[in-house]
Backbone bond lengths (Angstrom), bond angles and torsions (degrees), N, CA, C in turn:
res aa  C-N    CA-C-N  psi(-1)  N-CA   C-N-CA  omega(-1)  CA-C   N-CA-C  phi
1 M - - - 1.444 - - 1.526 110.78 -
2 H 1.336 116.75 -41.19 1.460 120.01 179.65 1.520 110.75 -63.72
3 L 1.327 116.60 -37.17 1.462 121.00 179.19 1.529 110.63 -64.77
4 A 1.316 117.19 -42.17 1.468 120.80 178.90 1.526 110.72 -63.11
5 L 1.328 116.62 -41.79 1.460 120.69 178.47 1.523 110.36 -64.47
6 L 1.320 116.67 -44.32 1.460 121.28 179.08 1.529 110.81 -61.12
7 L 1.325 116.81 -46.30 1.464 120.26 178.93 1.526 111.25 -62.29
8 S 1.307 116.72 -39.15 1.461 121.02 178.30 1.526 110.96 -63.50
9 L 1.329 116.70 -43.26 1.466 120.81 178.92 1.523 111.40 -65.52
10 V 1.320 117.24 -41.27 1.466 121.20 178.46 1.527 110.08 -63.86
11 A 1.323 117.01 -44.94 1.471 120.75 179.33 1.525 110.92 -61.02
12 T 1.325 116.97 -41.04 1.461 120.96 178.74 1.520 110.71 -65.57
13 A 1.327 117.41 -43.11 1.462 121.14 179.37 1.523 111.24 -62.38
14 V 1.315 116.71 -43.35 1.465 120.63 179.35 1.521 110.16 -64.58
15 A 1.311 117.18 -44.75 1.469 121.04 -179.48 1.522 111.05 -61.08
16 N 1.323 117.04 -38.89 1.459 120.67 -179.62 1.521 112.53 -76.36
17 A 1.323 118.03 -24.73 1.457 121.79 -178.27 1.521 112.24 -78.64
18 V 1.301 117.99 -25.45 1.457 122.17 -177.27 1.521 109.40 -92.74
19 K 1.316 115.69 121.28 1.458 120.66 178.18 1.524 108.93 -73.07
20 S 1.311 116.29 136.00 1.465 119.23 -178.77 1.523 110.85 -69.05
21 R 1.327 114.59 152.84 1.455 121.81 178.38 1.525 108.02 -119.88
22 N 1.301 115.53 132.74 1.459 121.72 176.06 1.521 107.16 -113.70
23 I 1.316 114.93 112.50 1.461 121.34 -169.57 1.522 110.78 -106.58
24 L 1.326 114.97 137.52 1.459 122.24 176.20 1.530 107.82 -122.55
25 Y 1.324 116.83 121.40 1.465 120.41 173.00 1.523 107.24 -84.26
26 F 1.322 116.44 128.50 1.464 122.78 -176.70 1.519 107.72 -123.20
27 D 1.344 116.61 120.61 1.465 119.31 -176.23 1.524 111.95 -126.13
28 Q 1.319 114.78 169.00 1.463 121.13 -175.82 1.526 113.35 -69.45
29 W 1.306 118.91 -11.67 1.456 121.97 -178.71 1.532 112.85 -89.41
30 H 1.327 116.19 -9.30 1.470 119.75 -175.66 1.528 111.03 -135.96
31 T 1.314 117.48 60.20 1.466 120.29 -176.31 1.525 113.30 -99.69
32 T 1.321 117.54 -10.30 1.465 119.53 179.01 1.524 109.45 -99.05
33 D 1.305 115.19 163.48 1.473 121.43 179.45 1.527 112.01 54.66
34 F 1.329 115.45 47.06 1.459 120.08 178.17 1.526 108.87 -66.81
35 P 1.335 117.84 140.10 1.472 120.01 -177.77 1.533 111.63 -61.29
36 P 1.318 117.38 151.42 1.465 120.89 179.12 1.532 111.38 -69.80
37 P 1.336 116.25 161.20 1.472 121.01 -176.89 1.525 114.82 -54.13
38 D 1.324 118.65 -33.79 1.464 118.83 -178.99 1.527 111.93 -65.53
39 L 1.330 117.67 -20.87 1.467 121.03 177.34 1.530 112.70 -93.58
40 T 1.313 117.35 -15.65 1.475 119.99 -176.98 1.523 112.80 -113.51
41 R 1.321 117.10 3.95 1.463 120.29 -175.17 1.532 113.05 -60.10
42 A 1.318 118.16 -30.03 1.469 121.30 -178.26 1.530 112.94 -82.81
43 V 1.324 117.97 -8.52 1.468 120.85 -178.90 1.526 109.52 -66.03
44 T 1.327 116.22 128.77 1.466 121.31 178.55 1.525 112.49 -107.59
45 H 1.333 116.90 -24.35 1.464 122.12 -176.98 1.531 109.85 -139.33
46 V 1.318 116.13 131.63 1.460 121.61 173.73 1.520 107.20 -111.33
47 M 1.327 115.84 122.99 1.463 121.53 178.40 1.528 108.60 -95.62
48 M 1.325 116.41 109.53 1.466 121.40 176.25 1.521 107.26 -73.27
49 S 1.308 115.73 111.17 1.457 121.88 -168.78 1.525 111.64 -112.97
50 F 1.244 119.70 139.66 1.457 131.67 -12.26 1.518 108.10 -129.16
51 A 1.313 116.91 137.80 1.465 121.28 171.71 1.523 108.24 -81.69
52 D 1.310 116.76 140.69 1.464 123.17 -179.65 1.534 109.40 -71.38
53 S 1.312 116.82 123.89 1.471 121.06 -176.88 1.521 113.10 -61.82
54 S 1.325 118.29 -27.23 1.469 120.15 -178.08 1.527 111.91 -65.71
55 L 1.331 118.20 -22.65 1.463 120.84 177.46 1.521 111.48 -61.84
56 F 1.311 117.21 -32.09 1.458 121.78 -174.13 1.522 112.68 -90.24
57 A 1.331 117.06 -16.89 1.466 121.28 178.13 1.522 111.34 -84.59
58 A 1.321 117.12 -18.71 1.467 121.94 -175.21 1.528 112.02 -76.31
59 Q 1.323 114.54 155.29 1.467 120.78 174.42 1.514 107.45 -132.06
60 P 1.326 119.84 110.22 1.467 125.98 -1.31 1.531 111.03 -71.62
61 A 1.314 114.09 163.76 1.462 119.68 -177.75 1.517 110.99 -64.39
62 G 1.331 115.14 146.57 1.458 119.77 171.28 1.515 109.05 -71.13
63 K 1.297 116.78 162.26 1.464 120.05 -177.02 1.524 109.95 -99.69
64 N 1.303 116.08 117.37 1.458 121.41 177.15 1.523 109.06 -87.28
65 E 1.308 115.90 126.91 1.465 121.73 174.74 1.522 107.66 -124.02
66 P 1.326 117.49 105.20 1.462 120.57 -179.00 1.530 111.95 -62.11
67 F 1.316 115.85 159.00 1.465 121.52 179.92 1.523 111.77 -69.15
68 Q 1.331 117.70 -21.10 1.463 123.65 173.16 1.515 107.66 -144.82
69 S 1.322 116.13 152.25 1.464 118.83 176.12 1.524 108.85 -74.09
70 Q 1.319 115.50 158.24 1.461 117.94 178.87 1.527 110.41 -65.81
71 E 1.348 118.16 -27.43 1.465 120.42 176.03 1.534 110.60 -64.09
72 Q 1.344 116.78 -42.20 1.466 120.35 178.29 1.530 111.15 -64.00
73 V 1.303 116.53 -36.04 1.463 120.08 178.71 1.525 109.96 -67.30
74 R 1.322 117.14 -43.37 1.470 120.43 179.22 1.533 111.23 -58.64
75 E 1.328 116.53 -35.13 1.466 120.81 -178.68 1.533 112.58 -66.44
76 L 1.315 117.62 -16.65 1.467 121.05 178.43 1.528 112.32 -76.52
77 F 1.314 116.68 -10.80 1.463 122.11 -175.97 1.518 109.46 -119.14
78 D 1.316 116.13 152.62 1.462 119.90 179.36 1.530 111.91 -103.31
79 H 1.331 116.19 21.98 1.458 120.39 178.63 1.531 109.77 -148.17
80 K 1.318 114.95 165.07 1.469 121.02 179.63 1.527 109.44 -73.11
81 L 1.325 115.07 136.47 1.462 120.26 176.74 1.518 109.05 -154.05
82 N 1.320 115.53 171.08 1.463 121.57 178.24 1.518 109.46 -96.03
83 V 1.326 115.62 133.88 1.462 121.22 175.88 1.520 106.88 -109.00
84 C 1.321 115.61 121.93 1.459 122.17 -171.41 1.526 111.47 -115.84
85 L 1.307 115.93 150.72 1.456 122.16 173.32 1.521 108.02 -90.27
86 A 1.329 116.98 115.84 1.467 121.89 176.89 1.523 108.07 -95.95
87 I 1.322 115.53 128.10 1.462 121.85 -176.75 1.519 108.97 -115.06
88 G 1.323 116.73 129.84 1.458 120.86 175.15 1.501 113.00 111.93
89 G 1.328 116.24 -121.41 1.454 121.90 -175.41 1.520 110.60 98.09
90 W 1.317 115.11 172.75 1.463 121.00 -177.29 1.523 110.52 -56.24
91 G 1.315 115.61 130.75 1.461 121.27 175.88 1.510 114.35 86.86
92 D 1.306 118.91 -5.05 1.463 121.21 -178.95 1.523 109.10 -100.67
93 N 1.316 115.95 94.44 1.462 121.56 -179.63 1.518 113.22 -115.78
94 S 1.326 117.68 -31.64 1.465 120.67 -166.58 1.521 113.63 -58.86
95 G 1.320 118.35 -42.76 1.460 119.80 179.53 1.513 112.52 -66.67
96 F 1.325 115.94 -39.63 1.458 120.11 177.29 1.527 110.38 -66.35
97 D 1.338 116.13 -42.82 1.469 120.58 178.49 1.528 110.60 -53.84
98 E 1.326 116.13 -45.03 1.467 121.15 179.62 1.526 111.29 -73.33
99 G 1.324 116.17 -39.66 1.460 121.08 -175.71 1.513 115.08 -64.20
100 V 1.335 118.51 -29.43 1.465 120.62 -176.40 1.523 113.87 -91.48
101 K 1.322 118.88 -7.75 1.469 122.04 -168.66 1.528 115.39 -57.57
102 T 1.308 117.82 -46.88 1.469 121.47 -174.85 1.526 109.66 -136.28
103 S 1.309 116.42 169.04 1.466 119.00 177.34 1.529 110.54 -63.39
104 S 1.327 118.05 -37.19 1.470 119.38 179.66 1.529 111.36 -71.36
105 S 1.340 118.40 -34.90 1.475 119.44 177.60 1.530 110.37 -70.06
106 R 1.328 117.54 -34.68 1.470 120.54 177.13 1.527 110.49 -66.53
107 E 1.319 115.69 -41.78 1.466 119.27 178.75 1.535 110.49 -64.40
108 R 1.328 117.57 -45.15 1.467 121.43 178.90 1.535 110.19 -59.43
109 F 1.326 116.62 -47.12 1.466 122.19 179.80 1.531 109.85 -57.64
110 A 1.316 116.68 -48.28 1.468 121.87 -178.19 1.527 111.91 -64.97
111 K 1.319 116.95 -44.11 1.471 120.28 178.57 1.523 111.14 -62.70
112 N 1.328 116.39 -40.94 1.464 120.01 179.74 1.528 111.55 -65.12
113 I 1.324 116.74 -38.22 1.466 120.10 176.53 1.522 109.77 -64.16
114 A 1.325 116.72 -49.36 1.465 120.85 -178.49 1.526 111.14 -58.87
115 S 1.311 116.67 -42.20 1.464 120.98 179.23 1.529 111.12 -62.29
116 T 1.317 116.78 -43.67 1.468 121.35 179.63 1.524 111.24 -66.14
117 V 1.315 116.87 -44.54 1.466 121.60 179.95 1.525 110.03 -60.77
118 D 1.326 116.81 -43.42 1.465 120.42 178.80 1.530 111.41 -67.06
119 R 1.325 117.03 -43.91 1.473 121.34 -178.47 1.527 111.37 -61.52
120 L 1.320 116.75 -39.63 1.464 120.84 -175.44 1.530 113.98 -93.88
121 G 1.326 117.68 -7.40 1.459 121.09 175.76 1.515 116.07 79.50
122 F 1.323 117.29 26.82 1.463 119.81 178.21 1.521 110.69 -76.23
123 D 1.341 115.30 152.39 1.462 121.89 -179.50 1.518 112.76 -88.39
124 C 1.320 117.59 -22.70 1.452 120.94 -172.46 1.524 110.32 -160.71
125 V 1.339 114.57 172.83 1.465 122.29 -177.43 1.525 108.88 -128.31
126 D 1.321 116.02 137.93 1.458 122.38 175.06 1.523 107.88 -121.62
127 I 1.322 116.30 121.24 1.463 121.48 177.15 1.523 107.34 -97.79
128 D 1.313 115.64 117.35 1.460 122.20 -176.81 1.526 107.80 -118.62
129 W 1.329 115.11 79.92 1.473 121.04 -177.18 1.518 109.14 -106.16
130 E 1.299 115.20 111.73 1.460 121.49 177.43 1.522 107.40 -119.81
131 Y 1.242 119.41 97.61 1.454 130.21 22.70 1.517 108.61 -145.65
132 P 1.324 119.69 125.98 1.467 118.84 175.04 1.532 109.76 -67.09
133 G 1.301 116.47 133.29 1.459 120.69 179.31 1.511 114.48 90.96
134 G 1.322 118.01 0.53 1.458 120.10 176.36 1.510 114.18 119.18
135 N 1.318 114.86 -179.92 1.463 125.26 179.71 1.524 113.95 70.52
136 G 1.328 117.57 14.65 1.458 120.63 175.71 1.513 111.03 -82.45
137 Q 1.310 115.07 -171.03 1.457 120.78 -177.95 1.534 111.99 -60.51
138 D 1.321 116.65 -25.20 1.471 120.96 -177.47 1.530 113.66 -92.46
139 Y 1.336 118.11 15.90 1.464 119.97 -173.70 1.526 113.53 -61.03
140 K 1.329 117.80 -24.10 1.467 119.40 178.86 1.527 111.87 -80.47
141 Q 1.329 117.30 -24.45 1.461 121.49 178.95 1.530 111.91 -88.48
142 V 1.324 116.41 -38.13 1.464 121.21 -177.91 1.524 107.85 -124.70
143 P 1.333 117.41 109.04 1.467 119.21 -178.68 1.533 111.81 -63.07
144 N 1.323 115.35 149.15 1.462 120.84 -179.18 1.520 112.87 -56.16
145 C 1.331 117.59 -32.43 1.465 119.94 -178.86 1.531 111.61 -62.37
146 K 1.324 117.92 -20.54 1.465 121.24 178.46 1.524 111.78 -90.32
147 K 1.321 117.18 3.20 1.460 121.03 -177.32 1.530 112.84 -120.85
148 K 1.317 117.03 6.95 1.469 119.97 -176.93 1.526 112.47 -58.10
149 N 1.331 116.99 -33.67 1.464 120.42 -179.56 1.530 111.94 -61.04
150 E 1.330 117.39 -25.77 1.464 120.79 -177.83 1.525 112.42 -64.41
151 I 1.307 116.97 -29.47 1.463 120.75 -178.01 1.528 110.59 -63.86
152 K 1.321 116.81 -44.06 1.471 120.05 178.37 1.525 111.82 -79.53
153 A 1.334 116.88 -29.87 1.463 120.49 -176.26 1.529 113.09 -80.07
154 F 1.331 117.97 -24.35 1.462 120.46 -177.34 1.530 112.72 -59.26
155 P 1.333 119.75 -48.84 1.468 118.73 177.48 1.532 112.46 -61.41
156 L 1.331 116.80 -32.09 1.466 120.12 177.25 1.526 110.56 -66.73
157 L 1.324 116.43 -38.81 1.463 120.68 176.68 1.529 110.29 -64.09
158 L 1.322 116.94 -44.89 1.464 120.61 179.35 1.526 111.26 -61.27
159 K 1.312 116.17 -41.15 1.467 120.75 178.37 1.526 110.42 -61.74
160 E 1.320 116.50 -41.03 1.465 121.25 179.80 1.537 110.51 -67.29
161 I 1.311 116.86 -42.70 1.468 120.07 178.01 1.523 109.74 -60.34
162 K 1.323 116.70 -46.93 1.468 120.35 -179.26 1.522 110.76 -60.59
163 K 1.308 116.45 -38.42 1.471 120.57 178.43 1.532 110.61 -58.07
164 Y 1.312 117.28 -42.08 1.460 120.72 -175.22 1.526 114.44 -86.62
165 I 1.321 118.66 -23.40 1.472 118.51 177.25 1.528 111.43 -90.71
166 G 1.320 116.74 -8.93 1.461 120.65 174.73 1.514 113.42 64.91
167 R 1.324 116.27 -127.12 1.467 121.65 -174.04 1.527 113.66 -76.82
168 K 1.307 117.51 -6.90 1.465 119.38 178.77 1.527 109.22 -68.00
169 E 1.316 115.71 148.07 1.462 120.29 -179.17 1.522 111.41 -70.41
170 L 1.320 114.86 146.12 1.458 122.92 174.22 1.520 107.23 -124.61
171 S 1.316 116.48 122.60 1.461 120.49 175.81 1.523 108.31 -121.85
172 I 1.322 114.78 160.02 1.461 119.38 177.94 1.521 109.21 -134.70
173 A 1.311 114.86 146.78 1.465 121.96 172.20 1.516 105.37 -118.11
174 V 1.313 116.01 110.63 1.462 121.44 -177.20 1.524 109.18 -131.06
175 P 1.319 116.39 157.07 1.458 119.71 -179.95 1.524 111.40 -76.15
176 G 1.297 115.22 160.38 1.453 120.44 174.77 1.515 110.28 -156.78
177 L 1.283 115.38 138.71 1.459 120.34 175.99 1.524 109.09 -85.00
178 E 1.303 117.27 149.36 1.459 121.01 -178.54 1.529 111.15 -55.78
179 R 1.334 116.81 -40.28 1.470 119.17 -178.43 1.529 111.64 -63.31
180 D 1.332 117.14 -26.99 1.459 120.82 178.62 1.523 111.94 -81.34
181 M 1.311 117.28 -25.01 1.459 121.71 -175.75 1.517 113.08 -85.82
182 T 1.317 118.95 -19.63 1.460 120.47 -175.91 1.518 112.19 -61.54
183 A 1.306 117.44 -24.47 1.461 119.98 178.28 1.523 111.14 -67.25
184 Y 1.328 117.50 -19.03 1.454 121.19 -176.88 1.524 112.79 -106.65
185 T 1.308 117.29 5.18 1.454 121.26 -178.67 1.525 109.25 -87.81
186 L 1.328 115.89 124.58 1.464 120.28 175.63 1.515 107.74 -98.52
187 M 1.328 116.10 129.22 1.468 119.25 -178.66 1.498 110.11 -116.92
């Protein structure tokens, strides 16, 4: 009983210590009719969506040019927020597939991301890979059995990216089945 109480107190302390983040994905297909400030005031992070992952796997890296500068995005809001580079999105697997293969490909991918983020002035990075390990849009072309290595390599890639972006935030958007999420549900 004491252990349950202690765990409950620790969970509450951690939850209260972490400031919530309200994220808005902003893409080139929806740039008109932006909501007014009273509807976006709670937004803390804008994810500029989506940079093609294959740009970061290449040597030399491809050049990412967002549909708007991060300065233009900031002007849409009447408060300070973080503008992040979102990489990937639905159907974008090929760059990630290449980026996770070896330690040198992970390092190249991470360095290329860091260089782009610094060049363009982004505050953070969002990795939106659907789906590491298979079941993505390319599942009919590349069977899941040929992607098993991605499951173990993905955390290694994230670690490498974090190493090169330093203090900038790193977020990920990954799939999850309901049965896997119940372990994290507090009732």
